[in-house]
N, C-alpha and C positions, 0 to 999 in steps of 0.2 A: 248673743252667745251661740256658737255653733252647737247643733244638737248631735249628741253621740248616739250611735245606733244601739238599740236595746240588745243586739246580739254581741256587742263588744263588752266583754266582761274581764278584760285583763286586769283592771285595778283590783278586783277581788283576789286574783291570784297574787298580785304584787304585794298586797298587804300580808299575805301568808309568807311569801318569800323574804320579805323585809325582816321577818323574825329570824331568818336563817343567815341573811347577809345584807348589810346596809348598802353596799356599793353595787348598784344594778344599773347597767347601761340600757337605754331604750333607743330604738331607731324607727323613724317614720319613713317608709319607702312605699308609697302607694302603687307605683307602676314599675315595670322593668327598666324604663328609661330614666327613672328618678335616681339621683345620686344617693350614696350611703351617708351623706354628710349631715343629714338632719338628725342629730343625736343629742341625747341629754341623759342626766342621771335621775333616777326615780326620786321624787320629792325635793329635787334641787330647785333653785330659783327659776330655772328655765323650763321646768317640767310643766307641761300644758295638759290639764285634766280633760280638755275638750278634743285633744288630738288622739287619733287612733293609731297608736304605735303598733307595728306589726312584727317587730323583731326585738329581742332582748338578749342580754348576755347570759351565758350558761353560768350557773352558780358554781362556786368552788366545790361544794359538796354534792353537786348534781352529776349524774351519769345519764347520757342520752344514747339510746340504741336506735339507729336508723339504717335501714337498707334502701339503697337507691337503684335497685335493678329496674329494668324496663317493665317487668311483670309486676303489676300492682298487687295481685293476689299472692304471689310468692313473697313479696315484701311483708305483707301482713302475716303470712304463715311463719316466717322467721321470727318476727317480733312476738307472735303468740307463744311460740315455743320458749323464748327467753322469759316471757312473763310467767309461764308455768314454772320455770326453774327458780325464778325469784320468789314465787309464792312458796315453793317447797323450802326455801331458805328463810322464810319469814320476813322477806324484804318487801316493803310497801312500794307500790308503783301506780302510775297512771298512763293510760294508752290514749293517744290522740291521732286523728287523721290530719295529715299535714296540709290538706287543701289541694294536694296534687296526687302523686302516685305512692308516696311514702306513708308509713305508719311510724309515729314517734313513741318510744317508750321512755318515760322519765322516772328516775328514782333518786332519792336523797340518801347519802351515806354518811356515817360517822367516821370521818377520816382520822380521828384522834390526833396523834403527834406525827403523822406522816410528813416527811420533808419534801417529797416529790409527788405532788398530787396527780399530775398527768400520768406518771408511771403507775401510781396506784390505780387510777381509773383504767389504764391499759391492762393491768393484771386482772382487775375485776371483770372487764369485758371478755378477755380471753378465757377466763374460767367459765363464765356464764354462757359463752358461745362455743364451748368445746365441741368438736366434731361438726361444727357448722361453719359456713363462710363468715369471715369477719365483716362487721358492719362498717360504717363510715368512722374511721379512727381519728379523723381531724377533730371530732367533737370532744376529744379528751382534753384539749387545750383551751386557751382563751378564744372564744368564738361566739358569734351571734347565732341564735336559733330563731326560727319563726315563733313568735309569741302566741300564747294561748288566745284563741278567738281572733287572731290577726288575719288579715286578708292575704292570700297568696297572690303575688303580683302578676303571675302568668295566667292563672285560672280564674281569679276573682272570687275564689271559694275560701271560706274561713277555716282556720284550724280548729277542729271541734273535738270534744271529749267523746271517746268510745266507751271506756270503762276505767275503773280505778279500784284500788283496795283500801281498806281501812289503814290509816297511817301513811297515806301516799305523800303527804307533805311534811313528814317527820323523818329525822335521820335514823336510818336502820343500821343495825350492827353488821359489820362486814365479816363474812365467814372466815374461819381460820385458814381454809385452803387458799383463799385469796391473799391473805397476809403472808402465807408461806411463799407464794409465787412472787409477790411484791418484794419480799426480803431477798429472795434469790436474785431477782433482777437488780435490786439495789447493790448487792454484793458485787455483781459484775461491773456496775458503774463505778463503784468505789475502787475496785481493783484496777480500773483503767486510768486512774488519775496519774498523769505524768506530764512533763513539759516537752513540747515538740515545736520546732520552728515551722513556719508556714510552708517552707519547701518540703520539710519532712512529712508534714500532714498531707500535702498535695500528692505525695507518692506513697502514702500509707495504704494498708490493706482496707481501712475503713472507707477512704475516698474511692478506692478501686471498686468497692462494692456498690457505691452510689453510681459510679460511672458505668458499671456493667448494666447496660440497658435491658438485657434479657432478665436478669435477676430483679432489677428495680421495677420492671414492668409488672411483676407479680405482686408487688406491695399494694398498688392501687391508690395510695394516697401519699401525702408528704412531699409531692414534687415541687411545690412552690418554695417550701422551706429548704429543700435540697438545692434548689436553684440559687437561693440567696447564699448558701454556703459555698457552692461551686464558683460563683462569681468572685468571691473574695479569695478563695483558695487558689484559683487558676489565673488570676490577674498577673501575678509575678511571672508565670510561664509565658504568657502572651505579650508581656511588656507593653509596647506601644501599639500592639495590633488589636485594637478594640473590635474591629470588624471581624477579625479571625475568631475572637472569643464569642462574638455574637453568633456567627455561623455554627460554631462548634456546639454551643448550648441550645441553639434552635434544633439542631439535629438530635442532640441528646434528649430533649424534651419530646420531640416527635416520636422517637423510637421507644420511649418509655410509655407511650400511649397517653401522654399529657394532652388534654383537650380544652382546659379552661382558659389558658393563656394563648393569645395570638402571637404571631411573630413580632408584631409591633409592641405588644405588651412586654415580651422578653427583651427587646431592644431598649425599651424605655427603662426597664429595671437595670440593665447594664449601664446605660447612660447615667442613671441616678447614682449608682454605687461606684462608678469608675474612679472618681477622685475622693471617695470616702473610704476610710480604713476601719474595719471591724475585725477585732481579734477573735478568730474562730479557734477555740481550744479543743483538744482531743476529747476531753470529757463531754463537751457539748455534742460532738459528732457521735460519740459512742452512745450517749443517752438517746439521741435522736434515732439511731438505728435500733436500739433496744425497744423504744416505744413502737417502732414499726414491726417489731418481731423479727428483725434480721440479726441473727446471732453472729457475732464477730469472734474469731478465735482469740483466746487469751494470749498474752505474751509468751507464756510457757509452751502453748500449742504451736506457736509460730516458729519456735526454735527447734522443734522436733523434726 
């Protein structure tokens, strides 16, 4: 049997997390060249107790604050300030070094009957980082995060505990000010419910905001999800000109400062989706923009 490193203590974390959520995805990716395909569910038949999984899914009740600036010290300072704010609100947390330049702050929340968990997490982060730069907002959705004590593929350094508070692994009450912001954001989403054709949507104010490279550049995240929407919304306009759509979206991605996808990646996405039809609704787009903090004028505002 393969010997597991004594420094690898993820199973002890997973036993705690399992009390909060049964469905936990794990991924074993030892190097940067390894694919993301080696995945399993915690305690499933495929779960291997001798394998050192270094990524796990973010729990539904979990909020993670991470800054990914080049300055490692500044990343830590931002997270330290958020930790102080959480402590003042009586919210438990744990702080870990990612194994590279980021510091991760984890906390568990009692989301009660919230129907839009990503939007609630968005509201929580915006309140707790008021007057600060926004952290990585991609982590409000279904996403993998480097697992506790997991090895960083690039540096070979483990994700290690820095400090934690009492109750770090229990669901904390969400402050009223966060619920107020969430309810306000939800009211906007509900008010946007309407039916529009794909043609109408492609020419809507919402899509124009995404296509505005100057405005969307400031958002900092959400570009891959926006790319997926734009492919399906703009296909009818380009008709049989797949190469034209590819050129257009490559330029859009470049001018919004997208850097994670190569030109080949974008072309492959367009090839994959070219003959597939996904219905992109207005509510879906509005919710996406709201999650990114891009306020869209209401219908009454547009008429004025």
